[in-house]
C-alpha positions as CSV (number, residue, x, y, z in Angstrom):
1,M,103.0,97.4,79.3
2,N,104.0,101.0,80.3
3,S,101.6,101.8,83.1
4,K,102.3,105.5,83.2
5,K,101.7,105.8,79.5
6,L,98.5,103.8,79.7
7,A,97.3,105.9,82.7
8,E,97.9,109.1,80.7
9,D,96.1,107.7,77.6
10,Y,93.2,106.8,79.9
11,R,93.1,110.4,81.3
12,Q,93.1,112.0,77.9
13,E,90.4,109.7,76.6
14,I,88.3,110.3,79.7
15,D,88.8,114.1,79.6
16,A,87.9,114.2,75.9
17,A,84.7,112.2,76.6
18,L,83.7,114.4,79.5
19,E,84.1,117.5,77.4
20,Q,81.2,116.4,75.3
21,Y,78.7,116.6,78.1
22,F,76.4,119.5,79.2
23,Q,77.4,121.9,76.3
24,I,74.2,123.9,76.7
25,P,73.5,126.8,74.3
26,A,74.0,130.2,75.9
27,E,70.5,131.3,75.0
28,W,68.9,128.4,77.0
29,P,67.7,129.4,80.5
30,Q,69.5,126.5,82.1
31,A,72.9,127.4,80.5
32,G,74.2,128.7,83.8
33,L,73.5,125.4,85.5
34,G,75.3,123.6,82.8
35,E,78.3,125.9,83.1
36,A,78.5,125.2,86.9
37,M,78.4,121.5,86.3
38,R,81.1,121.7,83.7
39,Y,83.2,123.9,85.9
40,S,83.7,121.1,88.4
41,L,83.4,118.2,86.1
42,L,86.3,119.5,83.9
43,A,88.4,120.8,86.7
44,G,91.0,118.0,86.3
45,G,91.9,115.4,88.9
46,K,93.4,112.0,88.7
47,R,90.3,110.4,87.1
48,I,90.9,107.2,89.1
49,R,87.3,106.0,89.2
50,P,86.6,106.2,85.4
51,M,90.1,104.7,84.8
52,L,89.1,101.7,87.0
53,V,85.9,101.2,85.1
54,L,87.8,101.1,81.8
55,E,90.6,98.9,82.9
56,F,88.3,96.4,84.7
57,C,86.2,96.3,81.6
58,R,89.3,95.6,79.5
59,I,90.7,92.8,81.7
60,A,87.2,91.2,82.0
61,G,87.1,90.9,78.2
62,G,84.8,93.8,77.4
63,D,84.8,96.7,74.9
64,R,86.5,99.7,76.5
65,E,85.0,102.2,74.1
66,A,81.5,100.9,74.9
67,A,82.1,101.3,78.6
68,M,83.2,105.0,78.3
69,P,79.7,106.3,79.2
70,V,79.8,104.2,82.4
71,A,83.3,105.7,83.2
72,C,82.0,109.2,82.6
73,A,78.9,108.5,84.8
74,I,81.0,107.6,87.8
75,E,83.1,110.7,87.4
76,M,79.8,112.7,87.3
77,M,78.8,111.0,90.5
78,H,82.2,111.7,92.1
79,T,82.1,115.3,91.1
80,Y,78.6,115.7,92.6
81,S,79.9,114.4,95.9
82,L,82.8,116.9,95.8
83,I,80.6,119.9,95.1
84,H,78.3,118.9,98.0
85,D,81.1,118.1,100.4
86,D,82.5,121.6,99.8
87,L,79.2,123.4,100.6
88,P,79.0,125.8,103.6
89,C,76.6,123.4,105.3
90,M,79.1,120.5,105.0
91,D,82.9,121.1,105.0
92,N,82.7,124.7,103.9
93,D,85.8,124.5,101.8
94,F,86.9,127.3,99.4
95,L,89.6,125.5,97.3
96,R,89.3,122.3,95.3
97,R,92.0,121.1,92.8
98,G,93.7,124.5,93.0
99,K,90.5,126.4,92.0
100,P,87.8,128.1,94.0
101,T,85.0,125.7,94.9
102,N,81.8,125.6,93.0
103,H,79.7,127.5,95.5
104,V,82.3,130.2,95.8
105,V,82.0,130.8,92.0
106,Y,78.3,130.2,91.3
107,G,76.7,130.6,94.7
108,E,75.3,128.0,97.1
109,C,72.0,127.4,95.4
110,T,73.4,126.8,91.9
111,A,76.2,124.6,93.4
112,T,73.7,122.5,95.2
113,L,71.6,122.1,92.0
114,A,74.8,121.4,89.9
115,G,75.5,118.5,92.2
116,D,71.9,117.3,92.2
117,T,71.9,117.4,88.4
118,L,75.2,115.6,88.0
119,Q,73.8,112.7,90.2
120,A,70.7,112.3,88.0
121,E,72.7,112.6,84.8
122,A,75.1,109.9,86.0
123,F,72.3,107.4,85.9
124,G,71.0,108.8,82.6
125,T,74.4,108.5,81.0
126,I,74.6,104.8,81.9
127,L,71.0,104.1,80.8
128,R,71.4,106.0,77.5
129,S,74.6,104.1,76.6
130,D,74.8,101.5,73.9
131,L,75.6,98.6,76.2
132,P,73.2,95.6,76.3
133,I,70.3,96.4,78.5
134,E,71.2,93.9,81.2
135,R,74.7,95.4,81.5
136,K,73.3,98.9,81.8
137,A,70.9,97.8,84.5
138,A,73.7,96.0,86.4
139,C,75.9,99.1,86.3
140,A,73.1,101.4,87.4
141,E,72.2,99.1,90.3
142,I,75.8,98.9,91.4
143,L,76.1,102.7,91.3
144,A,72.8,103.2,93.2
145,G,74.0,100.9,96.0
146,A,77.3,102.7,96.2
147,V,75.8,106.2,96.8
148,G,72.5,105.4,98.6
149,I,71.4,104.8,102.2
150,D,74.2,102.4,102.9
151,G,76.8,104.0,100.6
152,M,78.5,107.3,100.1
153,C,75.6,109.5,101.4
154,C,75.5,107.3,104.6
155,G,79.2,107.8,105.0
156,Q,78.8,111.6,104.8
157,Y,75.9,111.4,107.3
158,L,77.9,109.4,109.8
159,D,80.8,111.8,109.4
160,M,78.5,114.7,110.3
161,L,76.7,112.7,113.1
162,W,79.8,111.6,114.9
163,E,81.7,114.9,114.5
164,G,83.4,115.8,117.7
165,K,83.2,112.3,119.0
166,T,86.4,110.2,119.6
167,L,86.0,107.3,117.3
168,S,87.4,103.8,117.3
169,E,89.1,102.4,114.2
170,Q,86.0,100.4,113.5
171,E,83.8,103.5,113.6
172,L,86.2,105.4,111.4
173,S,86.1,102.6,108.9
174,E,82.3,102.7,109.0
175,I,82.5,106.2,107.7
176,N,85.3,105.8,105.2
177,S,84.3,102.5,103.7
178,R,81.2,104.3,102.5
179,K,82.3,107.9,102.0
180,T,85.4,107.0,100.0
181,G,85.5,103.3,99.5
182,A,82.0,102.6,98.2
183,L,82.5,104.6,94.9
184,L,85.9,103.0,94.3
185,V,84.3,99.5,94.8
186,A,81.5,100.5,92.4
187,A,84.0,101.7,89.8
188,C,85.8,98.4,89.7
189,Q,82.6,96.3,89.7
190,M,80.9,98.5,87.1
191,G,83.8,97.8,84.7
192,V,83.3,94.1,85.1
193,A,79.5,94.5,84.8
194,A,80.0,96.6,81.6
195,A,82.0,93.7,80.2
196,G,79.4,91.1,81.2
197,G,82.0,89.5,83.6
198,T,81.6,86.6,85.9
199,E,80.6,86.6,89.6
200,K,84.1,85.6,90.5
201,E,85.4,88.7,88.7
202,L,82.8,90.9,90.3
203,E,83.8,89.6,93.8
204,A,87.5,90.1,93.1
205,A,86.9,93.6,91.7
206,G,85.0,94.5,94.8
207,Q,87.7,93.3,97.2
208,F,90.3,95.2,95.2
209,G,88.2,98.3,95.3
210,A,87.6,98.1,99.1
211,A,91.4,97.6,99.8
212,L,92.3,100.4,97.4
213,G,89.7,102.7,98.9
214,L,90.9,102.2,102.5
215,A,94.5,102.7,101.5
216,F,93.5,105.8,99.5
217,Q,91.7,107.3,102.6
218,I,94.6,106.6,104.9
219,R,97.0,108.3,102.4
220,D,94.6,111.2,102.3
221,D,94.8,111.6,106.0
222,M,98.6,111.5,105.9
223,L,98.8,114.1,103.2
224,D,96.6,116.4,105.2
225,V,99.3,116.5,107.8
226,L,102.5,116.0,105.7
227,S,101.8,117.7,102.4
228,T,101.4,121.4,101.3
229,E,98.5,123.4,99.9
230,E,100.5,123.9,96.7
231,K,100.9,120.2,96.1
232,L,97.3,119.2,97.0
233,G,95.5,122.1,95.5
234,K,93.4,122.4,98.6
235,P,93.9,123.5,102.2
236,I,95.9,121.2,104.5
237,G,95.7,120.8,108.2
238,S,91.9,121.2,108.2
239,D,91.5,117.8,109.9
240,A,93.5,118.9,112.9
241,Q,91.9,122.3,113.0
242,E,88.4,120.8,113.1
243,N,89.5,118.0,115.5
244,K,88.5,115.3,113.0
245,N,89.1,111.7,113.6
246,T,91.7,110.4,111.1
247,Y,93.9,107.4,110.7
248,M,96.9,109.6,111.4
249,V,95.4,110.3,114.9
250,L,94.7,106.6,115.4
251,K,97.8,105.0,114.0
252,G,100.5,107.6,113.5
253,K,102.6,107.9,110.4
254,E,104.4,104.6,110.8
255,G,101.2,102.7,111.5
256,C,99.5,104.3,108.5
257,E,102.4,103.3,106.2
258,K,102.3,99.7,107.4
259,T,98.5,99.5,106.9
260,I,98.7,101.0,103.4
261,A,101.5,98.5,102.4
262,R,99.4,95.5,103.7
263,L,96.3,96.7,101.9
264,T,98.2,97.2,98.7
265,E,99.6,93.7,98.8
266,F,96.2,92.3,99.5
267,A,94.7,94.2,96.5
268,K,97.4,92.8,94.2
269,S,96.9,89.2,95.4
270,V,93.1,89.3,95.1
271,L,93.4,90.5,91.5
272,N,95.6,87.6,90.5
273,E,93.0,85.1,91.7
274,A,90.5,86.2,89.1
275,F,92.3,88.0,86.3
276,S,95.3,87.2,84.2
277,D,96.3,90.7,83.1
278,T,96.8,92.7,86.2
279,D,100.0,94.7,85.8
280,F,98.4,98.1,85.3
281,L,96.0,97.8,88.2
282,S,98.8,96.6,90.5
283,D,101.0,99.5,89.4
284,L,98.1,101.9,90.0
285,A,97.6,100.5,93.5
286,Y,101.3,101.1,94.3
287,A,101.3,104.5,92.8
288,L,98.3,105.6,94.8
289,A,99.8,104.2,98.0
290,S,102.8,106.5,97.6
291,R,101.2,109.5,96.0
292,E,102.1,113.0,97.0
293,K,98.9,114.7,96.0
């Protein structure tokens, strides 16, 4: 299997599917809201989360095409989180994926509503899919848990609540396992659920997603120090400027690299305990561990 080729095929399929959503006629009063939603949803990105849905569905024996709405749904949820993270009341960022952030283009109120609507439509997209009803319900339940009171929104809240406080590694993980990790775990498990996979596969998918999520966040913290705005498509150095707690502060470059390597090896090993075809996901984990943007 050529993992780079498969990743590119996935990205093209996902982008083509996302293009079909929220094409609202210009004469409708909510056309501007749909435009704001599509602006961020179609702004590019690595499409890691929907890719994980599709690949876990495939290796769990499911129909990749039938799982595409689930993959699109998690990208809608991810996009909602980015729009809200960038708002003036949150991180107040002005650049995302090399483009002005949603609120800069459409205003704060419309950006807030664009995020709210994407969150609602994520669940609607799953529930309107052609998957068997029990699989749709399982995917929706997993996603709700990932973004709710003990998920992504909780992580964002803790990040705000503990701002300016010197955090331990455990406290930092309390934030990032929710803010970043929860949605990656959900992507992996939703793929298995869409395929009607086993409990053993769901557990392995969750462990893989958790390890991948932590490694991803640590690499993010490194890139905020070591990369450039041109490579990342967003401002760098903001963590240091805002005196944020990061893994770079806690561990340093060498410590971060060692932790990422350990997590990536664990992610690979846990896959092999439940699935037989893991080359693509192993390659993806290694690629994310060494990414430059």
